[in-house]
C-alpha positions as CSV (number, residue, x, y, z in Angstrom):
1,M,33.4,-31.2,35.3
2,T,35.8,-28.1,35.5
3,K,39.4,-28.7,37.2
4,M,38.2,-26.5,40.1
5,R,35.0,-27.9,40.8
6,F,37.7,-31.6,40.6
7,I,40.5,-29.8,43.3
8,T,37.6,-28.5,45.6
9,L,35.4,-31.9,45.5
10,F,39.7,-32.8,46.5
11,V,40.1,-30.4,49.2
12,M,36.5,-31.2,50.7
13,N,36.9,-35.1,50.9
14,F,41.0,-34.5,52.6
15,I,39.1,-32.6,55.0
16,S,36.3,-34.2,55.5
17,F,38.9,-37.3,56.0
18,W,41.1,-36.0,59.2
19,V,37.6,-34.8,60.7
20,I,36.1,-38.5,60.6
21,A,39.6,-40.5,61.1
22,F,39.8,-38.0,63.8
23,S,36.3,-38.5,65.0
24,I,35.8,-41.9,65.4
25,G,39.4,-43.1,66.7
26,G,41.5,-43.8,63.3
27,D,41.1,-45.6,60.4
28,A,41.1,-48.7,58.8
29,V,44.2,-49.2,56.3
30,S,46.3,-48.1,60.1
31,G,43.9,-50.3,61.9
32,H,43.2,-54.6,62.0
33,S,40.7,-56.9,62.8
34,V,40.9,-60.0,65.0
35,D,38.5,-62.8,65.5
36,G,35.5,-60.7,64.5
37,A,36.3,-57.5,66.2
38,Y,37.1,-54.5,64.0
39,F,39.8,-52.0,65.1
40,L,40.3,-48.0,63.7
41,S,44.1,-46.9,64.6
42,M,45.6,-43.8,65.0
43,N,48.7,-42.4,66.9
44,G,49.1,-46.0,68.1
45,F,46.2,-46.2,69.7
46,D,43.5,-48.7,68.3
47,T,39.5,-48.0,68.9
48,E,37.2,-50.5,68.3
49,V,34.2,-50.3,66.0
50,S,31.2,-52.2,64.5
51,R,32.0,-53.7,61.4
52,L,30.4,-50.8,58.9
53,V,32.4,-48.6,60.6
54,Y,35.2,-50.2,59.5
55,S,34.0,-50.9,56.1
56,Y,33.2,-47.5,55.9
57,S,36.4,-45.6,57.3
58,M,38.2,-48.7,54.7
59,A,36.5,-47.3,51.4
60,H,36.6,-43.6,52.6
61,T,40.4,-44.1,53.0
62,L,40.7,-45.9,49.3
63,L,39.3,-43.1,48.2
64,L,40.9,-40.1,49.2
65,W,44.6,-41.8,48.1
66,L,42.6,-42.6,44.7
67,N,41.7,-39.3,44.5
68,A,45.7,-38.4,45.5
69,L,47.0,-40.1,42.4
70,C,44.4,-38.1,40.4
71,F,45.3,-34.7,41.4
72,P,48.8,-34.3,40.0
73,V,47.8,-37.0,36.8
74,I,45.0,-34.2,36.1
75,S,47.5,-31.4,37.2
76,L,50.4,-32.1,35.2
77,F,48.8,-33.5,32.3
78,K,46.6,-31.1,31.8
79,I,43.6,-32.8,31.2
80,N,40.5,-31.0,29.9
81,L,37.8,-31.9,32.6
82,S,34.7,-29.9,31.1
């Protein structure tokens, strides 16, 4: 994978995260679960969602954080991705 492709995927993931989080009412990391009910949170407002949506949001948020950690490492250390 070339560095430009990695950057493109990072940017696409970042944009898709925000579009999806805005569409479904927030993200799971900011949200919480209570007695089997799952809530996403954005700007102090909670949205109840299914467990599947909550799990997806949690996974996508963690993937975004992982990408955010990898991006500077690849840039700073000039790691060859090809």
